C-alpha positions in Angstrom: -28.9 49.8 43.1 -29.0 52.4 45.9 -32.6 53.3 45.1 -33.5 49.6 44.9 -31.8 49.0 48.2 -33.8 51.8 49.9 -37.1 50.4 48.6 -36.2 46.9 49.8 -35.1 48.0 53.2 -38.4 50.0 53.6 -40.9 47.3 52.6 -39.2 43.8 52.6 -42.4 42.0 53.7 -44.5 43.5 50.8 -41.8 42.6 48.3 -41.7 39.0 49.6 -45.5 38.6 49.4 -45.5 40.2 45.9 -42.9 37.5 44.8 -45.2 34.7 46.1 -44.1 34.1 49.7 -46.8 32.6 51.9 -47.2 31.7 55.5 -43.9 31.0 57.3 -41.9 31.8 54.1 -42.8 35.5 54.4 -40.6 36.1 57.4 -37.8 34.1 56.0 -37.9 35.8 52.6 -38.2 39.2 54.2 -35.1 38.6 56.3 -33.1 37.5 53.3 -34.2 40.5 51.3 -33.5 42.9 54.1 -29.9 41.7 54.7 -28.9 41.4 51.0 -30.3 44.9 50.3 -27.4 46.5 52.3 -25.1 45.0 49.6 -27.0 45.9 46.5 -24.4 48.5 45.4 -21.7 45.8 45.7 -23.8 43.6 43.4 -24.0 46.3 40.8 -20.3 47.2 41.1 -19.2 43.5 40.7 -21.2 43.0 37.5 -20.3 46.4 36.0 -16.5 46.1 36.7 -16.6 42.5 35.3 -17.9 43.9 32.0 -15.3 46.8 31.9 -12.5 44.3 32.6 -13.4 42.4 29.4 -13.6 45.7 27.4 -10.2 46.6 28.8 -8.8 43.4 27.2 -8.4 41.6 30.5 -10.9 38.7 30.5 -8.7 36.8 33.0 -9.3 39.6 35.6 -13.1 39.2 35.1 -12.7 35.5 35.5 -10.6 35.8 38.7 -13.2 38.3 40.1 -16.1 36.0 39.5 -14.2 32.9 40.8 -13.2 34.8 43.9 -16.8 35.9 44.4 -18.0 32.3 44.1 -15.4 30.8 46.4 -16.0 33.5 49.0 -19.8 32.6 48.9 -19.1 28.9 49.4 -16.7 29.4 52.3 -18.9 32.0 54.0 -22.0 29.9 53.6 -20.1 27.1 55.3 -18.9 29.3 58.1 -22.0 31.3 58.8 -24.7 28.7 58.1 -23.1 25.3 58.8 -20.7 26.2 61.7 -22.3 29.3 63.3 -25.9 28.2 62.6 -27.1 31.7 61.6 -29.6 30.3 59.1 -31.2 32.6 56.6 -29.5 35.6 58.0 -26.1 33.9 57.6 -26.9 32.8 54.0 -27.9 36.4 53.1 -24.9 37.9 54.8 -22.6 35.4 53.0 -24.0 36.4 49.6 -23.6 40.1 50.3 -20.1 39.7 51.6 -19.1 37.5 48.6 -20.2 40.1 46.1 -18.3 42.7 48.0 -15.2 40.5 47.7 -15.7 40.3 43.9 -16.2 44.0 43.6 -12.9 44.7 45.5 -11.0 42.2 43.5 -12.1 43.9 40.3 -12.0 47.5 41.5 -8.3 48.1 42.3 -6.8 46.6 39.1 -9.4 48.5 37.1 -8.1 51.8 38.6 -4.5 50.8 38.5 -1.7 52.0 36.2 -1.9 48.8 34.0 -5.5 49.5 33.1 -6.2 51.0 29.6 -9.4 52.6 30.9 -9.0 55.9 32.7 -11.4 58.0 34.8 -11.9 61.3 32.9 -14.2 64.3 33.1 -17.5 63.3 31.5 -18.4 64.7 28.2 -21.5 64.3 25.9 -24.9 64.0 27.4 -27.0 61.7 29.6 -28.8 60.7 26.4 -25.8 58.6 25.5 -26.4 56.6 28.8 -30.0 56.1 27.9 -29.0 54.7 24.5 -26.5 52.4 26.2 -29.2 51.2 28.6 -31.6 50.6 25.7 -28.8 48.6 23.9 -28.6 46.4 27.0 -32.4 46.1 27.4 -32.4 42.5 26.1 -30.1 41.4 28.9 -32.5 43.0 31.4 -35.4 41.1 29.8 -33.5 37.8 30.0 -32.7 38.3 33.7 -36.1 39.7 34.8 -38.3 37.3 32.8 -36.6 34.2 34.2 -37.9 34.9 37.6 -41.4 35.5 36.2 -41.5 32.2 34.3 -40.2 30.4 37.4 -42.9 32.0 39.5 -45.6 30.9 37.1 -44.5 27.3 37.2 -44.3 27.3 41.0 -47.8 28.8 41.2 -49.3 26.3 38.8 -47.6 23.4 40.6 -48.7 24.5 44.0 -52.3 24.6 42.8 -52.2 21.3 41.0 -49.7 19.1 42.8 -48.5 20.9 46.0 -45.1 21.0 47.5 -44.1 17.7 45.7 -44.5 19.4 42.3 -42.5 22.5 43.3 -39.7 20.3 44.7 -39.5 18.3 41.5 -39.5 21.4 39.3 -36.9 23.0 41.5 -34.5 20.1 40.8 -35.1 20.3 37.1 -34.7 24.1 37.2 -31.2 23.7 38.7 -30.2 21.7 35.7 -31.8 24.2 33.3 -30.2 27.1 35.1 -26.8 25.5 34.8 -27.2 25.3 31.0 -28.6 28.8 30.6 -25.8 30.3 32.7 -23.2 28.5 30.5 -24.9 30.1 27.4 -25.0 33.5 29.0 -21.4 33.2 30.1 -20.3 32.8 26.5 -22.7 35.6 25.4 -21.2 38.1 27.9 -17.7 37.3 26.6 -19.0 37.6 23.0 -20.4 41.1 23.3 -17.2 43.1 23.8 -15.3 41.1 21.2 -18.0 41.8 18.6 -18.3 45.4 19.7 -14.6 46.1 19.4 -14.4 44.6 15.9 -17.6 46.5 15.0 -15.8 49.7 15.8 -12.8 48.5 13.8 -14.9 47.7 10.8 -13.9 44.0 10.7 -17.0 42.1 9.5 -15.1 38.8 8.8 -13.9 38.6 12.4 -17.3 39.5 13.7 -18.8 36.6 11.6 -16.2 34.2 13.0 -17.1 35.2 16.6 -20.8 34.8 15.8 -20.4 31.4 14.3 -18.1 30.3 17.2 -20.7 31.5 19.7 -23.6 29.6 18.0 -21.6 26.4 17.5 -20.1 26.4 21.0 -23.5 27.0 22.7 -25.2 24.4 20.5 -22.5 21.8 21.4 -23.0 22.6 25.1 -26.7 22.2 24.7 -26.2 18.8 23.0 -23.9 17.7 25.8 -26.5 18.7 28.4 -29.2 16.8 26.5 -27.1 13.7 26.6 -26.7 14.0 30.3 -30.4 14.6 30.8 -31.5 11.6 28.7 -28.8 9.1 29.7 -28.4 9.8 33.4 -31.6 11.6 34.6 -31.7 9.5 37.8 -28.1 10.3 38.7 -28.6 14.0 38.1 -31.8 14.1 40.2 -30.0 12.1 42.9 -27.6 15.0 43.6 -30.6 16.9 45.0 -32.5 14.2 46.9 -31.4 12.8 50.3 -33.7 9.8 50.2 -35.6 7.8 47.6 -38.7 10.1 47.5 -40.2 8.3 44.4 -42.9 10.8 43.7 -40.5 13.7 43.4 -38.1 11.6 41.4 -40.8 10.4 38.9 -42.2 13.8 38.4 -38.8 15.4 37.9 -37.9 12.7 35.2 -41.3 13.4 33.5 -40.5 17.1 33.4 -37.0 16.4 32.0 -38.5 14.3 29.2 -40.5 17.3 28.1 -38.1 20.3 28.4 -34.8 18.8 27.1 -35.3 20.1 23.4 -35.0 23.7 24.7 -31.2 23.2 24.8 -31.1 22.6 21.1 -32.1 26.2 20.3 -31.6 28.1 23.5 -27.9 28.5 23.3 -28.0 29.7 19.6 -30.7 32.2 20.5 -28.7 33.7 23.3 -25.5 33.9 21.2 -27.4 35.6 18.4 -29.0 38.1 20.8 -25.5 38.9 22.1 -24.3 39.4 18.6 -27.1 42.0 18.0 -26.2 43.8 21.3 -22.5 44.0 20.2 -23.5 45.4 16.8 -25.7 48.1 18.5 -28.9 46.5 17.0 -30.8 47.0 20.2 -34.2 46.5 18.8 -33.4 43.1 17.3 -31.6 41.9 20.5 -34.5 43.1 22.6 -37.1 41.4 20.3 -35.3 38.1 20.6 -35.1 38.4 24.4 -38.7 39.5 24.6 -40.0 36.6 22.6 -37.8 33.7 24.0 -37.8 34.8 27.7 -41.2 36.5 28.2 -44.0 36.7 25.6 -43.8 33.2 24.2 -43.1 31.3 27.5 -45.8 33.2 29.4 -48.4 32.9 26.7 -47.6 29.3 25.9 -47.6 28.3 29.6 -51.1 29.6 30.1 -52.4 28.1 26.8 -50.9 24.6 27.3 -51.9 24.6 31.0 -55.5 25.4 30.2 -55.6 22.8 27.3 -53.5 19.9 28.6 -53.1 20.3 32.3 -50.0 21.2 34.4 -47.6 18.9 32.6 -48.6 20.4 29.3 -47.3 23.8 30.5 -43.7 22.5 30.3 -44.0 22.2 26.6 -43.9 26.0 26.5 -40.2 26.1 27.1 -38.8 24.1 24.1 -41.5 25.4 21.7 -40.7 29.1 22.7 -37.0 28.5 22.0 -37.8 26.8 18.6 -40.0 29.7 17.5 -37.5 32.2 18.6 -34.7 30.4 16.6 -36.8 30.9 13.5 -37.1 34.6 14.3 -33.3 34.8 14.8 -32.7 33.4 11.4 -35.2 35.8 9.9 -33.5 38.8 11.6 -30.0 37.7 10.6 -30.9 37.6 6.8 -30.7 41.3 6.5 -28.3 42.1 9.4 -25.2 40.0 8.8 -21.9 41.7 9.9 -20.9 43.0 6.5 -24.3 44.4 5.8 -24.3 46.3 9.0 -20.7 47.6 8.7 -21.2 48.7 5.1 -24.4 50.6 5.9 -22.6 52.9 8.4 -20.4 55.7 6.8 -16.8 55.8 8.0 -17.3 59.3 9.4 -19.9 57.8 11.8 -17.3 55.5 13.1 -14.8 58.3 13.5 -17.4 60.3 15.5 -18.1 57.4 17.8 -14.4 56.7 18.4 
């Protein structure tokens, strides 16, 4: 994060342009990047400490840290943007300070006497860190590719429809993002539970956690589909100040295409988390690569060229459906008992 902060502070304008900023938005985007870059280490610390809190058997602490971060962001946004009128600078400063608050909330309990995790002199090699990074590569793909897919849709809509299209998709993307974040929230909690039971050689408990994750995310997806299909106007109304019929009609049309993605998306994310917890990094990365990058990008370009800009939105549900078939195929030979039984007990003892 320090390296990334240094690069961002040095060339914020170039980064903004590379991410698609044009005209007046270049200066605004550059300012936001420059301010938040000073807090990048806090961003990394908050995320890392949240994960370690769960591994430490203290999920409530992780929850409190993230809630504190969120509330601090809301309050600071109101103070710096609404009251003081600091605009983009205030919004960026609020975000950076909020992550700093989250990191502080998580830091001191993690180093306190009640923590089961202790700072010790490192042993082993940096190769272990590389293996750990590879095991989490799927999470990197999920986060990074989301921005790329969003950038593609915005680029297509700006060319075909203009600002109206971007505004309509932005509204739909908020709803999609809410669902995806819910899926990821369960997945983040699932990984340490599966990993601990993997180390304890308890395949039945691992299977229970896997099934719970898939069922829970699927039920959340079904609930979101119900909201999208029954109350689309009400959901869109949260983001529109006036009637704006063109934006509303386009947003409803997009919703009518993308809603099936929630049927499979939650299960795909839960299964990817399962493979991460079981140290099956290749399978987890393959799922993330297919559902979040290769299939969406390829299908967006294909459907756009064949059926126009509205056709591009079919890429999202179709990508999730194909990935779900891939998940079932990968699970056939990598169920919990099969993986646990394939590793000698001595291997577990070495890892412990």
